[in-house]
PyMOL Python script that loads the backbone (N, CA, C, O; Angstrom):
from pymol import cmd

cmd.read_pdbstr("""\
ATOM      1  N   PRO A   1       0.678  -1.374  -0.029  1.00  0.00           N
ATOM      2  CA  PRO A   1      -0.078   0.114   0.135  1.00  0.00           C
ATOM      3  C   PRO A   1       0.852   1.244   0.090  1.00  0.00           C
ATOM      4  O   PRO A   1       2.005   1.119   0.502  1.00  0.00           O
ATOM      5  N   LEU A   2       0.363   2.438  -0.437  1.00  0.00           N
ATOM      6  CA  LEU A   2       0.932   3.584  -0.762  1.00  0.00           C
ATOM      7  C   LEU A   2       0.917   4.361   0.835  1.00  0.00           C
ATOM      8  O   LEU A   2      -0.125   4.440   1.486  1.00  0.00           O
ATOM      9  N   ALA A   3       2.134   4.860   1.285  1.00  0.00           N
ATOM     10  CA  ALA A   3       2.353   5.646   2.307  1.00  0.00           C
ATOM     11  C   ALA A   3       1.606   6.802   2.028  1.00  0.00           C
ATOM     12  O   ALA A   3       1.671   7.319   0.913  1.00  0.00           O
ATOM     13  N   ARG A   4       0.659   7.425   3.235  1.00  0.00           N
ATOM     14  CA  ARG A   4       0.038   8.479   3.396  1.00  0.00           C
ATOM     15  C   ARG A   4       0.637   9.831   4.194  1.00  0.00           C
ATOM     16  O   ARG A   4       0.741   9.829   5.420  1.00  0.00           O
ATOM     17  N   ALA A   5       0.934  10.729   3.556  1.00  0.00           N
ATOM     18  CA  ALA A   5       1.626  12.124   4.628  1.00  0.00           C
ATOM     19  C   ALA A   5       0.577  12.295   5.541  1.00  0.00           C
ATOM     20  O   ALA A   5      -0.614  12.044   5.357  1.00  0.00           O
ATOM     21  N   PRO A   6       1.111  12.735   6.522  1.00  0.00           N
ATOM     22  CA  PRO A   6       0.437  13.066   7.865  1.00  0.00           C
ATOM     23  C   PRO A   6      -0.560  14.118   7.449  1.00  0.00           C
ATOM     24  O   PRO A   6      -0.455  14.776   6.414  1.00  0.00           O
ATOM     25  N   SER A   7      -1.445  14.220   8.246  1.00  0.00           N
ATOM     26  CA  SER A   7      -2.831  15.519   7.796  1.00  0.00           C
ATOM     27  C   SER A   7      -2.137  16.635   8.988  1.00  0.00           C
ATOM     28  O   SER A   7      -1.716  16.296  10.094  1.00  0.00           O
ATOM     29  N   CYS A   8      -2.149  17.830   8.509  1.00  0.00           N
ATOM     30  CA  CYS A   8      -2.035  18.902   9.500  1.00  0.00           C
ATOM     31  C   CYS A   8      -3.063  19.137  10.345  1.00  0.00           C
ATOM     32  O   CYS A   8      -3.202  20.275  10.794  1.00  0.00           O
ATOM     33  N   SER A   9      -3.866  18.206  10.666  1.00  0.00           N
ATOM     34  CA  SER A   9      -4.916  18.188  11.940  1.00  0.00           C
ATOM     35  C   SER A   9      -4.884  17.118  12.449  1.00  0.00           C
ATOM     36  O   SER A   9      -5.756  16.853  13.277  1.00  0.00           O
ATOM     37  N   GLY A  10      -4.005  16.275  12.169  1.00  0.00           N
ATOM     38  CA  GLY A  10      -3.732  14.727  12.935  1.00  0.00           C
ATOM     39  C   GLY A  10      -2.760  15.296  14.143  1.00  0.00           C
ATOM     40  O   GLY A  10      -2.214  16.398  14.077  1.00  0.00           O
ATOM     41  N   PRO A  11      -2.642  14.528  15.085  1.00  0.00           N
ATOM     42  CA  PRO A  11      -1.893  14.601  16.271  1.00  0.00           C
ATOM     43  C   PRO A  11      -0.277  14.394  16.201  1.00  0.00           C
ATOM     44  O   PRO A  11       0.517  14.567  17.125  1.00  0.00           O
ATOM     45  N   ARG A  12       0.027  13.948  14.772  1.00  0.00           N
ATOM     46  CA  ARG A  12       1.567  13.988  14.745  1.00  0.00           C
ATOM     47  C   ARG A  12       2.003  15.061  13.959  1.00  0.00           C
ATOM     48  O   ARG A  12       3.184  15.021  13.615  1.00  0.00           O
ATOM     49  N   PHE A  13       1.303  16.037  13.586  1.00  0.00           N
ATOM     50  CA  PHE A  13       1.726  17.382  12.650  1.00  0.00           C
ATOM     51  C   PHE A  13       2.312  18.180  13.680  1.00  0.00           C
ATOM     52  O   PHE A  13       1.629  18.352  14.690  1.00  0.00           O
ATOM     53  N   PHE A  14       3.298  18.631  13.628  1.00  0.00           N
ATOM     54  CA  PHE A  14       4.189  19.361  14.319  1.00  0.00           C
ATOM     55  C   PHE A  14       4.871  20.718  13.525  1.00  0.00           C
ATOM     56  O   PHE A  14       5.625  21.543  14.042  1.00  0.00           O
ATOM     57  N   GLY A  15       4.435  20.701  12.281  1.00  0.00           N
ATOM     58  CA  GLY A  15       4.525  22.072  11.454  1.00  0.00           C
ATOM     59  C   GLY A  15       5.146  21.834  10.122  1.00  0.00           C
ATOM     60  O   GLY A  15       5.511  20.687   9.867  1.00  0.00           O
ATOM     61  N   TRP A  16       5.330  22.884   9.140  1.00  0.00           N
ATOM     62  CA  TRP A  16       5.654  22.716   7.943  1.00  0.00           C
ATOM     63  C   TRP A  16       7.127  22.832   8.083  1.00  0.00           C
ATOM     64  O   TRP A  16       7.533  23.316   9.140  1.00  0.00           O
ATOM     65  N   VAL A  17       8.067  22.435   7.112  1.00  0.00           N
ATOM     66  CA  VAL A  17       9.408  22.788   6.831  1.00  0.00           C
ATOM     67  C   VAL A  17       9.522  22.805   5.565  1.00  0.00           C
ATOM     68  O   VAL A  17       9.378  21.828   4.829  1.00  0.00           O
ATOM     69  N   ILE A  18       9.863  24.232   5.144  1.00  0.00           N
ATOM     70  CA  ILE A  18       9.638  24.915   4.073  1.00  0.00           C
ATOM     71  C   ILE A  18      10.965  24.952   3.478  1.00  0.00           C
ATOM     72  O   ILE A  18      11.519  26.013   3.765  1.00  0.00           O
ATOM     73  N   GLY A  19      11.676  24.195   2.761  1.00  0.00           N
ATOM     74  CA  GLY A  19      12.952  24.696   1.914  1.00  0.00           C
ATOM     75  C   GLY A  19      14.273  25.121   2.822  1.00  0.00           C
ATOM     76  O   GLY A  19      14.239  25.243   4.046  1.00  0.00           O
ATOM     77  N   GLY A  20      15.179  25.279   2.180  1.00  0.00           N
ATOM     78  CA  GLY A  20      16.364  25.667   2.977  1.00  0.00           C
ATOM     79  C   GLY A  20      16.639  27.285   2.905  1.00  0.00           C
ATOM     80  O   GLY A  20      15.995  28.000   2.137  1.00  0.00           O
ATOM     81  N   SER A  21      17.402  27.664   3.558  1.00  0.00           N
ATOM     82  CA  SER A  21      17.849  29.246   3.308  1.00  0.00           C
ATOM     83  C   SER A  21      18.783  29.258   2.563  1.00  0.00           C
ATOM     84  O   SER A  21      19.601  28.339   2.601  1.00  0.00           O
ATOM     85  N   HIS A  22      18.936  30.530   1.496  1.00  0.00           N
ATOM     86  CA  HIS A  22      20.161  30.620   0.517  1.00  0.00           C
ATOM     87  C   HIS A  22      21.116  30.952   1.168  1.00  0.00           C
ATOM     88  O   HIS A  22      20.918  31.781   2.056  1.00  0.00           O
ATOM     89  N   PRO A  23      22.469  30.430   0.962  1.00  0.00           N
ATOM     90  CA  PRO A  23      23.740  30.812   1.709  1.00  0.00           C
ATOM     91  C   PRO A  23      23.953  32.156   1.793  1.00  0.00           C
ATOM     92  O   PRO A  23      24.501  32.526   2.832  1.00  0.00           O
ATOM     93  N   VAL A  24      23.624  33.140   0.846  1.00  0.00           N
ATOM     94  CA  VAL A  24      23.803  34.428   0.919  1.00  0.00           C
ATOM     95  C   VAL A  24      22.924  35.197   2.035  1.00  0.00           C
ATOM     96  O   VAL A  24      23.277  36.251   2.564  1.00  0.00           O
ATOM     97  N   GLY A  25      21.673  34.477   2.323  1.00  0.00           N
ATOM     98  CA  GLY A  25      20.977  34.891   3.214  1.00  0.00           C
ATOM     99  C   GLY A  25      21.150  34.657   4.521  1.00  0.00           C
ATOM    100  O   GLY A  25      20.859  35.433   5.431  1.00  0.00           O
ATOM    101  N   VAL A  26      21.718  33.379   4.636  1.00  0.00           N
ATOM    102  CA  VAL A  26      22.338  33.042   5.838  1.00  0.00           C
ATOM    103  C   VAL A  26      23.382  33.909   6.266  1.00  0.00           C
ATOM    104  O   VAL A  26      23.347  34.538   7.324  1.00  0.00           O
ATOM    105  N   ALA A  27      24.640  33.951   5.144  1.00  0.00           N
ATOM    106  CA  ALA A  27      25.714  34.663   5.701  1.00  0.00           C
ATOM    107  C   ALA A  27      25.038  36.316   6.095  1.00  0.00           C
ATOM    108  O   ALA A  27      25.289  36.886   7.157  1.00  0.00           O
ATOM    109  N   ALA A  28      24.465  36.695   5.385  1.00  0.00           N
ATOM    110  CA  ALA A  28      23.816  38.304   5.936  1.00  0.00           C
ATOM    111  C   ALA A  28      23.132  38.235   7.320  1.00  0.00           C
ATOM    112  O   ALA A  28      23.255  39.065   8.221  1.00  0.00           O
ATOM    113  N   ASP A  29      22.369  37.073   7.337  1.00  0.00           N
ATOM    114  CA  ASP A  29      21.916  36.972   8.850  1.00  0.00           C
ATOM    115  C   ASP A  29      22.869  36.817   9.962  1.00  0.00           C
ATOM    116  O   ASP A  29      22.638  37.222  11.101  1.00  0.00           O
ATOM    117  N   PHE A  30      24.029  36.173   9.570  1.00  0.00           N
ATOM    118  CA  PHE A  30      25.074  35.930  10.501  1.00  0.00           C
ATOM    119  C   PHE A  30      25.841  37.275  10.467  1.00  0.00           C
ATOM    120  O   PHE A  30      25.953  37.859  11.545  1.00  0.00           O
ATOM    121  N   LEU A  31      26.244  37.695   9.643  1.00  0.00           N
ATOM    122  CA  LEU A  31      26.986  39.129  10.090  1.00  0.00           C
ATOM    123  C   LEU A  31      26.218  40.024  10.776  1.00  0.00           C
ATOM    124  O   LEU A  31      26.721  40.688  11.683  1.00  0.00           O
ATOM    125  N   THR A  32      24.776  40.162  10.393  1.00  0.00           N
ATOM    126  CA  THR A  32      23.802  40.879  11.282  1.00  0.00           C
ATOM    127  C   THR A  32      23.727  40.708  12.809  1.00  0.00           C
ATOM    128  O   THR A  32      23.478  41.621  13.596  1.00  0.00           O
ATOM    129  N   SER A  33      23.977  39.405  13.134  1.00  0.00           N
ATOM    130  CA  SER A  33      23.744  39.054  14.488  1.00  0.00           C
ATOM    131  C   SER A  33      25.128  39.401  14.995  1.00  0.00           C
ATOM    132  O   SER A  33      25.211  39.952  16.092  1.00  0.00           O
ATOM    133  N   ALA A  34      26.152  39.149  14.343  1.00  0.00           N
ATOM    134  CA  ALA A  34      27.653  39.215  14.686  1.00  0.00           C
ATOM    135  C   ALA A  34      27.900  40.459  15.180  1.00  0.00           C
ATOM    136  O   ALA A  34      28.211  40.703  16.345  1.00  0.00           O
ATOM    137  N   TRP A  35      27.711  41.544  13.967  1.00  0.00           N
ATOM    138  CA  TRP A  35      28.027  42.769  14.294  1.00  0.00           C
ATOM    139  C   TRP A  35      27.049  43.599  15.479  1.00  0.00           C
ATOM    140  O   TRP A  35      27.423  44.494  16.238  1.00  0.00           O
ATOM    141  N   GLY A  36      25.877  43.075  15.380  1.00  0.00           N
ATOM    142  CA  GLY A  36      24.885  43.824  16.206  1.00  0.00           C
ATOM    143  C   GLY A  36      24.655  45.374  16.245  1.00  0.00           C
ATOM    144  O   GLY A  36      24.542  45.938  17.334  1.00  0.00           O
ATOM    145  N   GLN A  37      24.591  46.008  15.165  1.00  0.00           N
ATOM    146  CA  GLN A  37      25.051  47.278  15.053  1.00  0.00           C
ATOM    147  C   GLN A  37      23.361  47.788  15.273  1.00  0.00           C
ATOM    148  O   GLN A  37      22.306  47.255  14.930  1.00  0.00           O
ATOM    149  N   ASN A  38      23.676  49.119  16.036  1.00  0.00           N
ATOM    150  CA  ASN A  38      22.443  49.992  16.408  1.00  0.00           C
ATOM    151  C   ASN A  38      22.427  50.790  15.159  1.00  0.00           C
ATOM    152  O   ASN A  38      23.039  51.834  15.383  1.00  0.00           O
ATOM    153  N   ALA A  39      21.952  50.746  13.831  1.00  0.00           N
ATOM    154  CA  ALA A  39      22.046  51.660  12.743  1.00  0.00           C
ATOM    155  C   ALA A  39      21.086  52.712  12.732  1.00  0.00           C
ATOM    156  O   ALA A  39      20.598  53.089  11.667  1.00  0.00           O
ATOM    157  N   GLY A  40      20.766  53.229  13.849  1.00  0.00           N
ATOM    158  CA  GLY A  40      19.684  54.100  14.059  1.00  0.00           C
ATOM    159  C   GLY A  40      20.165  55.626  13.568  1.00  0.00           C
ATOM    160  O   GLY A  40      19.427  56.413  12.976  1.00  0.00           O
ATOM    161  N   ASN A  41      21.574  55.880  13.942  1.00  0.00           N
ATOM    162  CA  ASN A  41      22.133  57.329  13.536  1.00  0.00           C
ATOM    163  C   ASN A  41      23.461  56.996  13.224  1.00  0.00           C
ATOM    164  O   ASN A  41      24.116  55.996  13.520  1.00  0.00           O
ATOM    165  N   HIS A  42      23.801  58.176  12.463  1.00  0.00           N
ATOM    166  CA  HIS A  42      25.398  58.370  11.597  1.00  0.00           C
ATOM    167  C   HIS A  42      26.560  58.348  12.863  1.00  0.00           C
ATOM    168  O   HIS A  42      27.716  57.969  12.673  1.00  0.00           O
ATOM    169  N   ALA A  43      26.219  58.661  13.732  1.00  0.00           N
ATOM    170  CA  ALA A  43      27.085  58.978  15.020  1.00  0.00           C
ATOM    171  C   ALA A  43      27.532  57.494  15.713  1.00  0.00           C
ATOM    172  O   ALA A  43      28.693  57.143  15.923  1.00  0.00           O
ATOM    173  N   ALA A  44      26.249  56.679  16.026  1.00  0.00           N
ATOM    174  CA  ALA A  44      26.366  55.363  16.496  1.00  0.00           C
ATOM    175  C   ALA A  44      27.103  54.449  15.599  1.00  0.00           C
ATOM    176  O   ALA A  44      27.996  53.714  16.020  1.00  0.00           O
ATOM    177  N   ALA A  45      26.691  54.497  14.236  1.00  0.00           N
ATOM    178  CA  ALA A  45      26.957  53.384  13.327  1.00  0.00           C
ATOM    179  C   ALA A  45      27.688  54.082  12.038  1.00  0.00           C
ATOM    180  O   ALA A  45      27.049  53.958  10.993  1.00  0.00           O
ATOM    181  N   PRO A  46      28.606  54.613  11.968  1.00  0.00           N
ATOM    182  CA  PRO A  46      29.163  55.378  10.689  1.00  0.00           C
ATOM    183  C   PRO A  46      29.135  54.462   9.378  1.00  0.00           C
ATOM    184  O   PRO A  46      28.754  54.820   8.264  1.00  0.00           O
ATOM    185  N   ALA A  47      29.611  53.229   9.742  1.00  0.00           N
ATOM    186  CA  ALA A  47      29.724  52.350   8.411  1.00  0.00           C
ATOM    187  C   ALA A  47      28.719  51.744   7.999  1.00  0.00           C
ATOM    188  O   ALA A  47      28.662  51.405   6.817  1.00  0.00           O
ATOM    189  N   ALA A  48      27.694  51.471   8.888  1.00  0.00           N
ATOM    190  CA  ALA A  48      26.309  51.239   8.465  1.00  0.00           C
ATOM    191  C   ALA A  48      25.570  52.321   7.999  1.00  0.00           C
ATOM    192  O   ALA A  48      24.607  52.002   7.302  1.00  0.00           O
ATOM    193  N   ALA A  49      25.764  53.643   8.204  1.00  0.00           N
ATOM    194  CA  ALA A  49      25.364  54.843   7.501  1.00  0.00           C
ATOM    195  C   ALA A  49      25.840  54.892   6.134  1.00  0.00           C
ATOM    196  O   ALA A  49      25.196  55.261   5.153  1.00  0.00           O
ATOM    197  N   ALA A  50      27.171  54.436   6.178  1.00  0.00           N
ATOM    198  CA  ALA A  50      27.969  54.700   4.478  1.00  0.00           C
ATOM    199  C   ALA A  50      27.380  53.696   3.878  1.00  0.00           C
ATOM    200  O   ALA A  50      27.394  53.955   2.675  1.00  0.00           O
ATOM    201  N   VAL A  51      26.875  52.698   4.067  1.00  0.00           N
ATOM    202  CA  VAL A  51      26.394  51.680   3.678  1.00  0.00           C
ATOM    203  C   VAL A  51      24.991  52.073   3.006  1.00  0.00           C
ATOM    204  O   VAL A  51      24.641  51.968   1.831  1.00  0.00           O
ATOM    205  N   GLU A  52      24.351  52.522   4.043  1.00  0.00           N
ATOM    206  CA  GLU A  52      23.138  52.908   3.472  1.00  0.00           C
ATOM    207  C   GLU A  52      23.188  54.192   2.492  1.00  0.00           C
ATOM    208  O   GLU A  52      22.328  54.250   1.614  1.00  0.00           O
ATOM    209  N   THR A  53      24.078  55.149   2.584  1.00  0.00           N
ATOM    210  CA  THR A  53      24.147  56.117   1.431  1.00  0.00           C
ATOM    211  C   THR A  53      24.318  55.838   0.174  1.00  0.00           C
ATOM    212  O   THR A  53      23.748  56.430  -0.743  1.00  0.00           O
ATOM    213  N   VAL A  54      25.275  54.734   0.023  1.00  0.00           N
ATOM    214  CA  VAL A  54      25.671  53.938  -1.069  1.00  0.00           C
ATOM    215  C   VAL A  54      24.595  53.255  -1.727  1.00  0.00           C
ATOM    216  O   VAL A  54      24.392  53.260  -2.942  1.00  0.00           O
ATOM    217  N   ALA A  55      23.918  52.668  -0.851  1.00  0.00           N
ATOM    218  CA  ALA A  55      22.726  51.820  -1.265  1.00  0.00           C
ATOM    219  C   ALA A  55      21.471  52.697  -1.618  1.00  0.00           C
ATOM    220  O   ALA A  55      20.538  52.226  -2.268  1.00  0.00           O
ATOM    221  N   ALA A  56      21.484  53.867  -1.206  1.00  0.00           N
ATOM    222  CA  ALA A  56      20.417  54.708  -1.685  1.00  0.00           C
ATOM    223  C   ALA A  56      20.694  55.283  -2.852  1.00  0.00           C
ATOM    224  O   ALA A  56      19.763  55.646  -3.571  1.00  0.00           O
ATOM    225  N   ARG A  57      21.948  55.454  -3.218  1.00  0.00           N
ATOM    226  CA  ARG A  57      22.546  56.334  -4.444  1.00  0.00           C
ATOM    227  C   ARG A  57      22.159  55.229  -5.750  1.00  0.00           C
ATOM    228  O   ARG A  57      21.760  55.494  -6.884  1.00  0.00           O
ATOM    229  N   TRP A  58      22.483  53.736  -5.028  1.00  0.00           N
ATOM    230  CA  TRP A  58      22.218  52.973  -6.346  1.00  0.00           C
ATOM    231  C   TRP A  58      20.818  52.671  -6.482  1.00  0.00           C
ATOM    232  O   TRP A  58      20.502  52.385  -7.637  1.00  0.00           O
ATOM    233  N   LEU A  59      19.948  52.654  -5.693  1.00  0.00           N
ATOM    234  CA  LEU A  59      18.529  52.770  -5.887  1.00  0.00           C
ATOM    235  C   LEU A  59      17.988  53.817  -6.764  1.00  0.00           C
ATOM    236  O   LEU A  59      17.188  53.569  -7.666  1.00  0.00           O
ATOM    237  N   LEU A  60      18.415  54.941  -6.500  1.00  0.00           N
ATOM    238  CA  LEU A  60      17.995  56.227  -6.980  1.00  0.00           C
ATOM    239  C   LEU A  60      18.373  56.096  -8.507  1.00  0.00           C
ATOM    240  O   LEU A  60      17.500  56.213  -9.367  1.00  0.00           O
ATOM    241  N   ASP A  61      19.619  55.866  -8.808  1.00  0.00           N
ATOM    242  CA  ASP A  61      20.071  55.545 -10.136  1.00  0.00           C
ATOM    243  C   ASP A  61      19.299  54.362 -11.015  1.00  0.00           C
ATOM    244  O   ASP A  61      18.813  54.379 -12.146  1.00  0.00           O
ATOM    245  N   LEU A  62      19.388  53.429 -10.099  1.00  0.00           N
ATOM    246  CA  LEU A  62      18.635  52.054 -10.641  1.00  0.00           C
ATOM    247  C   LEU A  62      17.103  52.629 -11.187  1.00  0.00           C
ATOM    248  O   LEU A  62      16.648  52.367 -12.300  1.00  0.00           O
ATOM    249  N   MET A  63      16.568  53.286 -10.379  1.00  0.00           N
ATOM    250  CA  MET A  63      14.840  53.762 -10.621  1.00  0.00           C
ATOM    251  C   MET A  63      14.988  55.050 -11.576  1.00  0.00           C
ATOM    252  O   MET A  63      13.971  55.399 -12.175  1.00  0.00           O
ATOM    253  N   LYS A  64      16.178  55.786 -11.768  1.00  0.00           N
ATOM    254  CA  LYS A  64      16.177  56.865 -12.565  1.00  0.00           C
ATOM    255  C   LYS A  64      15.280  57.950 -11.856  1.00  0.00           C
ATOM    256  O   LYS A  64      14.528  58.695 -12.483  1.00  0.00           O
ATOM    257  N   MET A  65      15.402  57.963 -10.766  1.00  0.00           N
ATOM    258  CA  MET A  65      14.978  59.363  -9.743  1.00  0.00           C
ATOM    259  C   MET A  65      15.864  60.201  -9.591  1.00  0.00           C
ATOM    260  O   MET A  65      17.041  59.867  -9.725  1.00  0.00           O
ATOM    261  N   PRO A  66      15.481  61.586  -9.251  1.00  0.00           N
ATOM    262  CA  PRO A  66      16.604  62.484  -8.874  1.00  0.00           C
ATOM    263  C   PRO A  66      17.240  62.373  -7.784  1.00  0.00           C
ATOM    264  O   PRO A  66      16.854  61.960  -6.691  1.00  0.00           O
ATOM    265  N   ALA A  67      18.411  62.823  -8.174  1.00  0.00           N
ATOM    266  CA  ALA A  67      19.450  62.438  -7.028  1.00  0.00           C
ATOM    267  C   ALA A  67      19.222  63.089  -5.587  1.00  0.00           C
ATOM    268  O   ALA A  67      19.859  62.679  -4.616  1.00  0.00           O
ATOM    269  N   GLU A  68      18.017  64.420  -5.463  1.00  0.00           N
ATOM    270  CA  GLU A  68      17.867  64.759  -4.304  1.00  0.00           C
ATOM    271  C   GLU A  68      16.461  64.053  -3.748  1.00  0.00           C
ATOM    272  O   GLU A  68      15.826  64.496  -2.791  1.00  0.00           O
ATOM    273  N   SER A  69      16.156  63.083  -4.386  1.00  0.00           N
ATOM    274  CA  SER A  69      15.088  62.386  -3.645  1.00  0.00           C
ATOM    275  C   SER A  69      15.482  61.734  -2.213  1.00  0.00           C
ATOM    276  O   SER A  69      16.638  61.437  -1.909  1.00  0.00           O
ATOM    277  N   SER A  70      14.408  61.564  -1.421  1.00  0.00           N
ATOM    278  CA  SER A  70      14.496  61.002  -0.134  1.00  0.00           C
ATOM    279  C   SER A  70      14.420  59.541  -0.313  1.00  0.00           C
ATOM    280  O   SER A  70      13.674  59.020  -1.142  1.00  0.00           O
ATOM    281  N   VAL A  71      15.291  58.814   0.565  1.00  0.00           N
ATOM    282  CA  VAL A  71      15.286  57.261   0.670  1.00  0.00           C
ATOM    283  C   VAL A  71      15.336  57.008   1.827  1.00  0.00           C
ATOM    284  O   VAL A  71      16.190  57.619   2.470  1.00  0.00           O
ATOM    285  N   GLY A  72      14.470  56.036   2.544  1.00  0.00           N
ATOM    286  CA  GLY A  72      14.498  55.477   3.853  1.00  0.00           C
ATOM    287  C   GLY A  72      14.749  54.189   4.167  1.00  0.00           C
ATOM    288  O   GLY A  72      13.882  53.543   3.577  1.00  0.00           O
ATOM    289  N   PHE A  73      15.411  53.499   4.733  1.00  0.00           N
ATOM    290  CA  PHE A  73      15.231  51.910   4.857  1.00  0.00           C
ATOM    291  C   PHE A  73      14.803  51.626   6.274  1.00  0.00           C
ATOM    292  O   PHE A  73      15.247  52.094   7.322  1.00  0.00           O
ATOM    293  N   VAL A  74      13.715  50.641   6.041  1.00  0.00           N
ATOM    294  CA  VAL A  74      13.126  50.168   7.096  1.00  0.00           C
ATOM    295  C   VAL A  74      13.348  48.730   7.784  1.00  0.00           C
ATOM    296  O   VAL A  74      13.875  47.861   7.089  1.00  0.00           O
ATOM    297  N   ASN A  75      13.022  48.461   8.951  1.00  0.00           N
ATOM    298  CA  ASN A  75      13.313  46.883   9.398  1.00  0.00           C
ATOM    299  C   ASN A  75      12.364  45.905   8.801  1.00  0.00           C
ATOM    300  O   ASN A  75      12.617  44.735   9.088  1.00  0.00           O
ATOM    301  N   GLY A  76      11.547  46.067   8.199  1.00  0.00           N
ATOM    302  CA  GLY A  76      10.688  44.741   7.900  1.00  0.00           C
ATOM    303  C   GLY A  76       9.614  45.221   7.155  1.00  0.00           C
ATOM    304  O   GLY A  76       9.301  46.410   7.099  1.00  0.00           O
ATOM    305  N   ALA A  77       8.914  44.098   6.449  1.00  0.00           N
ATOM    306  CA  ALA A  77       7.944  44.244   5.465  1.00  0.00           C
ATOM    307  C   ALA A  77       6.782  44.990   6.075  1.00  0.00           C
ATOM    308  O   ALA A  77       6.298  45.871   5.365  1.00  0.00           O
ATOM    309  N   THR A  78       6.293  44.810   7.169  1.00  0.00           N
ATOM    310  CA  THR A  78       5.186  45.747   7.860  1.00  0.00           C
ATOM    311  C   THR A  78       5.664  47.200   7.722  1.00  0.00           C
ATOM    312  O   THR A  78       5.100  47.983   6.958  1.00  0.00           O
ATOM    313  N   VAL A  79       6.575  47.493   8.376  1.00  0.00           N
ATOM    314  CA  VAL A  79       7.023  48.818   8.578  1.00  0.00           C
ATOM    315  C   VAL A  79       7.234  49.353   6.758  1.00  0.00           C
ATOM    316  O   VAL A  79       6.738  50.400   6.341  1.00  0.00           O
ATOM    317  N   ALA A  80       7.725  48.778   6.229  1.00  0.00           N
ATOM    318  CA  ALA A  80       7.871  49.069   4.671  1.00  0.00           C
ATOM    319  C   ALA A  80       6.349  49.211   3.811  1.00  0.00           C
ATOM    320  O   ALA A  80       6.120  49.958   2.859  1.00  0.00           O
ATOM    321  N   ASN A  81       5.555  48.396   4.372  1.00  0.00           N
ATOM    322  CA  ASN A  81       3.924  48.678   3.888  1.00  0.00           C
ATOM    323  C   ASN A  81       3.360  50.031   4.380  1.00  0.00           C
ATOM    324  O   ASN A  81       2.828  50.945   3.750  1.00  0.00           O
ATOM    325  N   PHE A  82       3.657  49.873   5.801  1.00  0.00           N
ATOM    326  CA  PHE A  82       3.133  51.132   6.534  1.00  0.00           C
ATOM    327  C   PHE A  82       3.754  52.626   5.822  1.00  0.00           C
ATOM    328  O   PHE A  82       3.071  53.616   5.559  1.00  0.00           O
ATOM    329  N   THR A  83       4.905  52.502   5.651  1.00  0.00           N
ATOM    330  CA  THR A  83       5.389  53.694   5.272  1.00  0.00           C
ATOM    331  C   THR A  83       5.150  54.083   3.683  1.00  0.00           C
ATOM    332  O   THR A  83       5.269  55.255   3.328  1.00  0.00           O
ATOM    333  N   CYS A  84       4.820  53.083   2.786  1.00  0.00           N
ATOM    334  CA  CYS A  84       4.672  53.406   1.469  1.00  0.00           C
ATOM    335  C   CYS A  84       2.894  53.889   1.719  1.00  0.00           C
ATOM    336  O   CYS A  84       2.540  54.928   1.162  1.00  0.00           O
ATOM    337  N   ILE A  85       1.974  53.195   2.456  1.00  0.00           N
ATOM    338  CA  ILE A  85       0.729  53.678   2.627  1.00  0.00           C
ATOM    339  C   ILE A  85       0.912  55.262   3.082  1.00  0.00           C
ATOM    340  O   ILE A  85       0.302  56.156   2.496  1.00  0.00           O
ATOM    341  N   ALA A  86       1.589  55.455   3.911  1.00  0.00           N
ATOM    342  CA  ALA A  86       1.574  56.933   4.484  1.00  0.00           C
ATOM    343  C   ALA A  86       2.062  57.924   3.680  1.00  0.00           C
ATOM    344  O   ALA A  86       1.730  59.096   3.859  1.00  0.00           O
ATOM    345  N   ALA A  87       3.017  57.494   2.576  1.00  0.00           N
ATOM    346  CA  ALA A  87       3.638  58.161   1.456  1.00  0.00           C
ATOM    347  C   ALA A  87       2.716  58.517   0.518  1.00  0.00           C
ATOM    348  O   ALA A  87       2.715  59.634   0.001  1.00  0.00           O
ATOM    349  N   ALA A  88       1.791  57.504   0.211  1.00  0.00           N
ATOM    350  CA  ALA A  88       0.539  57.535  -0.623  1.00  0.00           C
ATOM    351  C   ALA A  88      -0.624  58.626  -0.442  1.00  0.00           C
ATOM    352  O   ALA A  88      -1.215  59.386  -1.209  1.00  0.00           O
ATOM    353  N   ARG A  89      -0.675  58.348   0.931  1.00  0.00           N
ATOM    354  CA  ARG A  89      -1.789  58.854   1.370  1.00  0.00           C
ATOM    355  C   ARG A  89      -1.634  60.171   1.325  1.00  0.00           C
ATOM    356  O   ARG A  89      -2.532  60.880   0.868  1.00  0.00           O
ATOM    357  N   GLY A  90      -0.162  60.824   1.919  1.00  0.00           N
ATOM    358  CA  GLY A  90       0.249  61.874   1.646  1.00  0.00           C
ATOM    359  C   GLY A  90       0.171  62.760   0.319  1.00  0.00           C
ATOM    360  O   GLY A  90      -0.245  63.918   0.274  1.00  0.00           O
ATOM    361  N   GLU A  91       0.570  62.124  -0.580  1.00  0.00           N
ATOM    362  CA  GLU A  91       0.517  62.470  -1.774  1.00  0.00           C
ATOM    363  C   GLU A  91      -0.970  62.765  -2.195  1.00  0.00           C
ATOM    364  O   GLU A  91      -1.365  63.857  -2.602  1.00  0.00           O
ATOM    365  N   VAL A  92      -1.646  61.772  -2.058  1.00  0.00           N
ATOM    366  CA  VAL A  92      -3.162  61.599  -2.619  1.00  0.00           C
ATOM    367  C   VAL A  92      -3.643  63.181  -1.864  1.00  0.00           C
ATOM    368  O   VAL A  92      -3.900  64.136  -2.598  1.00  0.00           O
ATOM    369  N   LEU A  93      -3.711  63.288  -0.552  1.00  0.00           N
ATOM    370  CA  LEU A  93      -4.209  64.370   0.118  1.00  0.00           C
ATOM    371  C   LEU A  93      -3.463  65.711  -0.055  1.00  0.00           C
ATOM    372  O   LEU A  93      -3.744  66.636   0.707  1.00  0.00           O
ATOM    373  N   ARG A  94      -2.429  65.883  -1.114  1.00  0.00           N
ATOM    374  CA  ARG A  94      -1.741  67.233  -1.218  1.00  0.00           C
ATOM    375  C   ARG A  94      -2.190  67.529  -2.543  1.00  0.00           C
ATOM    376  O   ARG A  94      -1.863  68.586  -3.084  1.00  0.00           O
TER     377      ARG A  94
END
""", "prot")
cmd.dss("prot")
cmd.show_as("cartoon", "prot")
cmd.util.cbc("prot")
cmd.orient("prot")
């Protein structure tokens, strides 16, 4: 007989295991954890601020936006979505 996969509603279901991590993502996560930088401002983390400045220039160039455009980096998808909705709302109300 064919073996059946356990049901997610059964007593032996402990959670899904979905894929593995990409090596570059694992390395980035490791560096983030190892450095433990508080990159909130230029005085606390000048190296992180320099990386943000370069990345911002690259993004503006990639998207062919004016160099004086403002760029902000957030710490996750929820804050990114909130920021985009707030910016769009501001533009609509203007």
